[in-house]
ChimeraX commands (.cxc) that place a marker at each C-alpha (Angstrom):
marker #1 position 0.00,0.00,0.00 radius 0.5
marker #1 position 2.81,2.42,0.85 radius 0.5
marker #1 position 4.43,1.86,-2.55 radius 0.5
marker #1 position 1.15,2.61,-4.35 radius 0.5
marker #1 position 0.62,5.78,-2.31 radius 0.5
marker #1 position 4.15,7.04,-3.00 radius 0.5
marker #1 position 3.60,6.52,-6.75 radius 0.5
marker #1 position 0.26,8.38,-6.80 radius 0.5
marker #1 position -0.05,11.66,-8.68 radius 0.5
marker #1 position -1.27,14.80,-6.86 radius 0.5
marker #1 position -4.67,14.33,-8.53 radius 0.5
marker #1 position -4.80,10.72,-7.33 radius 0.5
marker #1 position -3.86,11.78,-3.81 radius 0.5
marker #1 position -6.71,14.30,-3.67 radius 0.5
marker #1 position -9.15,11.54,-4.58 radius 0.5
marker #1 position -7.57,9.10,-2.12 radius 0.5
marker #1 position -7.76,11.64,0.71 radius 0.5
marker #1 position -11.39,12.44,-0.12 radius 0.5
marker #1 position -12.33,8.76,-0.24 radius 0.5
marker #1 position -10.47,8.08,3.03 radius 0.5
marker #1 position -12.23,10.96,4.78 radius 0.5
marker #1 position -15.58,9.43,3.89 radius 0.5
marker #1 position -14.73,6.00,5.35 radius 0.5
marker #1 position -16.29,5.02,8.64 radius 0.5
marker #1 position -14.38,2.70,11.00 radius 0.5
marker #1 position -17.05,0.03,10.66 radius 0.5
marker #1 position -16.56,0.02,6.86 radius 0.5
marker #1 position -12.90,-0.94,7.08 radius 0.5
marker #1 position -13.42,-4.43,8.47 radius 0.5
marker #1 position -16.64,-5.20,6.61 radius 0.5
marker #1 position -16.90,-7.77,3.82 radius 0.5
marker #1 position -19.53,-6.97,1.16 radius 0.5
marker #1 position -22.46,-9.37,1.07 radius 0.5
marker #1 position -23.14,-11.73,-1.83 radius 0.5
marker #1 position -24.26,-9.71,-4.86 radius 0.5
marker #1 position -23.54,-6.38,-3.14 radius 0.5
marker #1 position -21.76,-3.83,-5.32 radius 0.5
marker #1 position -18.47,-2.56,-3.91 radius 0.5
marker #1 position -16.62,0.33,-5.54 radius 0.5
marker #1 position -13.01,-0.65,-6.16 radius 0.5
marker #1 position -11.91,2.66,-7.62 radius 0.5
marker #1 position -13.24,6.19,-7.98 radius 0.5
marker #1 position -12.93,6.37,-11.78 radius 0.5
marker #1 position -16.18,5.56,-13.52 radius 0.5
marker #1 position -15.54,6.63,-17.11 radius 0.5
marker #1 position -16.34,4.42,-20.08 radius 0.5
marker #1 position -12.69,4.10,-21.10 radius 0.5
marker #1 position -11.97,2.53,-17.68 radius 0.5
marker #1 position -14.69,-0.10,-18.12 radius 0.5
marker #1 position -17.86,1.58,-16.84 radius 0.5
marker #1 position -21.11,0.64,-18.57 radius 0.5
marker #1 position -23.13,3.17,-20.55 radius 0.5
marker #1 position -26.73,3.61,-19.41 radius 0.5
marker #1 position -28.75,6.16,-21.32 radius 0.5
marker #1 position -31.97,5.43,-19.44 radius 0.5
marker #1 position -31.99,8.61,-17.37 radius 0.5
marker #1 position -35.30,9.73,-15.81 radius 0.5
marker #1 position -36.59,12.93,-17.44 radius 0.5
marker #1 position -36.33,15.00,-14.24 radius 0.5
marker #1 position -32.68,13.95,-13.77 radius 0.5
marker #1 position -31.90,14.60,-17.46 radius 0.5
marker #1 position -33.27,18.11,-17.05 radius 0.5
marker #1 position -31.16,18.72,-13.92 radius 0.5
marker #1 position -28.05,17.33,-15.64 radius 0.5
marker #1 position -28.62,19.55,-18.69 radius 0.5
marker #1 position -28.98,22.64,-16.53 radius 0.5
marker #1 position -25.73,21.95,-14.65 radius 0.5
marker #1 position -23.84,21.06,-17.86 radius 0.5
marker #1 position -25.03,24.18,-19.69 radius 0.5
marker #1 position -24.06,26.38,-16.72 radius 0.5
marker #1 position -20.57,24.85,-16.65 radius 0.5
marker #1 position -20.11,25.26,-20.40 radius 0.5
marker #1 position -21.35,28.87,-20.33 radius 0.5
marker #1 position -19.07,29.68,-17.39 radius 0.5
marker #1 position -15.93,28.79,-19.35 radius 0.5
marker #1 position -17.13,29.76,-22.82 radius 0.5
marker #1 position -16.89,26.37,-24.54 radius 0.5
marker #1 position -18.89,25.63,-27.69 radius 0.5
marker #1 position -18.53,21.85,-28.06 radius 0.5
marker #1 position -17.39,19.68,-25.18 radius 0.5
marker #1 position -18.42,16.96,-22.76 radius 0.5
marker #1 position -19.14,17.59,-19.09 radius 0.5
marker #1 position -18.55,14.96,-16.41 radius 0.5
marker #1 position -21.11,15.31,-13.62 radius 0.5
marker #1 position -21.52,13.28,-10.45 radius 0.5
marker #1 position -24.48,13.14,-8.06 radius 0.5
marker #1 position -22.95,13.50,-4.60 radius 0.5
marker #1 position -25.11,12.24,-1.76 radius 0.5
marker #1 position -26.18,15.13,0.43 radius 0.5
marker #1 position -24.72,17.74,-1.94 radius 0.5
marker #1 position -26.39,17.20,-5.31 radius 0.5
marker #1 position -24.98,17.41,-8.81 radius 0.5
marker #1 position -21.36,18.53,-9.11 radius 0.5
marker #1 position -19.19,19.09,-12.17 radius 0.5
marker #1 position -16.06,16.94,-12.10 radius 0.5
marker #1 position -14.52,18.23,-15.33 radius 0.5
marker #1 position -15.24,19.76,-18.72 radius 0.5
marker #1 position -13.50,18.02,-21.63 radius 0.5
marker #1 position -12.66,19.83,-24.87 radius 0.5
marker #1 position -12.42,16.49,-26.66 radius 0.5
marker #1 position -15.71,14.68,-27.12 radius 0.5
marker #1 position -14.69,11.05,-27.42 radius 0.5
marker #1 position -17.46,8.57,-28.11 radius 0.5
marker #1 position -15.42,5.47,-29.03 radius 0.5
marker #1 position -16.24,3.57,-25.83 radius 0.5
marker #1 position -19.93,4.46,-26.05 radius 0.5
marker #1 position -20.10,3.32,-29.67 radius 0.5
marker #1 position -18.33,0.04,-28.92 radius 0.5
marker #1 position -20.72,-0.73,-26.04 radius 0.5
marker #1 position -23.89,0.24,-27.91 radius 0.5
marker #1 position -23.00,-1.10,-31.36 radius 0.5
marker #1 position -24.94,0.35,-34.30 radius 0.5
marker #1 position -27.27,2.42,-32.12 radius 0.5
marker #1 position -24.22,4.04,-30.49 radius 0.5
marker #1 position -22.75,4.85,-33.90 radius 0.5
marker #1 position -26.06,6.40,-34.94 radius 0.5
marker #1 position -26.22,8.45,-31.74 radius 0.5
marker #1 position -22.65,9.70,-32.22 radius 0.5
marker #1 position -23.36,10.61,-35.85 radius 0.5
marker #1 position -26.48,12.56,-34.83 radius 0.5
marker #1 position -24.57,14.41,-32.11 radius 0.5
marker #1 position -21.65,15.38,-34.35 radius 0.5
marker #1 position -24.00,16.36,-37.20 radius 0.5
marker #1 position -26.03,18.63,-34.90 radius 0.5
marker #1 position -22.83,20.21,-33.53 radius 0.5
marker #1 position -21.41,20.91,-37.00 radius 0.5
marker #1 position -24.71,22.35,-38.26 radius 0.5
marker #1 position -24.96,24.56,-35.15 radius 0.5
marker #1 position -21.39,25.80,-35.64 radius 0.5
marker #1 position -22.02,26.56,-39.32 radius 0.5
marker #1 position -25.17,28.53,-38.54 radius 0.5
marker #1 position -23.28,31.06,-36.37 radius 0.5
marker link #1:1,2 radius 0.2
marker link #1:2,3 radius 0.2
marker link #1:3,4 radius 0.2
marker link #1:4,5 radius 0.2
marker link #1:5,6 radius 0.2
marker link #1:6,7 radius 0.2
marker link #1:7,8 radius 0.2
marker link #1:8,9 radius 0.2
marker link #1:9,10 radius 0.2
marker link #1:10,11 radius 0.2
marker link #1:11,12 radius 0.2
marker link #1:12,13 radius 0.2
marker link #1:13,14 radius 0.2
marker link #1:14,15 radius 0.2
marker link #1:15,16 radius 0.2
marker link #1:16,17 radius 0.2
marker link #1:17,18 radius 0.2
marker link #1:18,19 radius 0.2
marker link #1:19,20 radius 0.2
marker link #1:20,21 radius 0.2
marker link #1:21,22 radius 0.2
marker link #1:22,23 radius 0.2
marker link #1:23,24 radius 0.2
marker link #1:24,25 radius 0.2
marker link #1:25,26 radius 0.2
marker link #1:26,27 radius 0.2
marker link #1:27,28 radius 0.2
marker link #1:28,29 radius 0.2
marker link #1:29,30 radius 0.2
marker link #1:30,31 radius 0.2
marker link #1:31,32 radius 0.2
marker link #1:32,33 radius 0.2
marker link #1:33,34 radius 0.2
marker link #1:34,35 radius 0.2
marker link #1:35,36 radius 0.2
marker link #1:36,37 radius 0.2
marker link #1:37,38 radius 0.2
marker link #1:38,39 radius 0.2
marker link #1:39,40 radius 0.2
marker link #1:40,41 radius 0.2
marker link #1:41,42 radius 0.2
marker link #1:42,43 radius 0.2
marker link #1:43,44 radius 0.2
marker link #1:44,45 radius 0.2
marker link #1:45,46 radius 0.2
marker link #1:46,47 radius 0.2
marker link #1:47,48 radius 0.2
marker link #1:48,49 radius 0.2
marker link #1:49,50 radius 0.2
marker link #1:50,51 radius 0.2
marker link #1:51,52 radius 0.2
marker link #1:52,53 radius 0.2
marker link #1:53,54 radius 0.2
marker link #1:54,55 radius 0.2
marker link #1:55,56 radius 0.2
marker link #1:56,57 radius 0.2
marker link #1:57,58 radius 0.2
marker link #1:58,59 radius 0.2
marker link #1:59,60 radius 0.2
marker link #1:60,61 radius 0.2
marker link #1:61,62 radius 0.2
marker link #1:62,63 radius 0.2
marker link #1:63,64 radius 0.2
marker link #1:64,65 radius 0.2
marker link #1:65,66 radius 0.2
marker link #1:66,67 radius 0.2
marker link #1:67,68 radius 0.2
marker link #1:68,69 radius 0.2
marker link #1:69,70 radius 0.2
marker link #1:70,71 radius 0.2
marker link #1:71,72 radius 0.2
marker link #1:72,73 radius 0.2
marker link #1:73,74 radius 0.2
marker link #1:74,75 radius 0.2
marker link #1:75,76 radius 0.2
marker link #1:76,77 radius 0.2
marker link #1:77,78 radius 0.2
marker link #1:78,79 radius 0.2
marker link #1:79,80 radius 0.2
marker link #1:80,81 radius 0.2
marker link #1:81,82 radius 0.2
marker link #1:82,83 radius 0.2
marker link #1:83,84 radius 0.2
marker link #1:84,85 radius 0.2
marker link #1:85,86 radius 0.2
marker link #1:86,87 radius 0.2
marker link #1:87,88 radius 0.2
marker link #1:88,89 radius 0.2
marker link #1:89,90 radius 0.2
marker link #1:90,91 radius 0.2
marker link #1:91,92 radius 0.2
marker link #1:92,93 radius 0.2
marker link #1:93,94 radius 0.2
marker link #1:94,95 radius 0.2
marker link #1:95,96 radius 0.2
marker link #1:96,97 radius 0.2
marker link #1:97,98 radius 0.2
marker link #1:98,99 radius 0.2
marker link #1:99,100 radius 0.2
marker link #1:100,101 radius 0.2
marker link #1:101,102 radius 0.2
marker link #1:102,103 radius 0.2
marker link #1:103,104 radius 0.2
marker link #1:104,105 radius 0.2
marker link #1:105,106 radius 0.2
marker link #1:106,107 radius 0.2
marker link #1:107,108 radius 0.2
marker link #1:108,109 radius 0.2
marker link #1:109,110 radius 0.2
marker link #1:110,111 radius 0.2
marker link #1:111,112 radius 0.2
marker link #1:112,113 radius 0.2
marker link #1:113,114 radius 0.2
marker link #1:114,115 radius 0.2
marker link #1:115,116 radius 0.2
marker link #1:116,117 radius 0.2
marker link #1:117,118 radius 0.2
marker link #1:118,119 radius 0.2
marker link #1:119,120 radius 0.2
marker link #1:120,121 radius 0.2
marker link #1:121,122 radius 0.2
marker link #1:122,123 radius 0.2
marker link #1:123,124 radius 0.2
marker link #1:124,125 radius 0.2
marker link #1:125,126 radius 0.2
marker link #1:126,127 radius 0.2
marker link #1:127,128 radius 0.2
marker link #1:128,129 radius 0.2
marker link #1:129,130 radius 0.2
marker link #1:130,131 radius 0.2
marker link #1:131,132 radius 0.2
view
């Protein structure tokens, strides 16, 4: 464990400290029950193996859109992706805004429907940019 901590980047250390601060003593000696999900790392992006789920309830989609648009407007981006997390007790929080919109992992998970979705997104973005 000490070797892994000494090799961690400053960004990794911030996440490790945050995760450690949230641990309760009773969590440290507990074994997850059969079928119980246990987070093994804090990264949940598609490129790291997370699963895409586009079935977002309409009220949550609206909240996510509002937060994403506010973040994009705040930094003046025109085409980007926004990583948002729902923090228990705090609500939606922006983790990062990415200038590169990479959809490779989404397309590989969703097959043809993912390719169609990516094509629609890029087409809409190009048409919007050309109309300005």
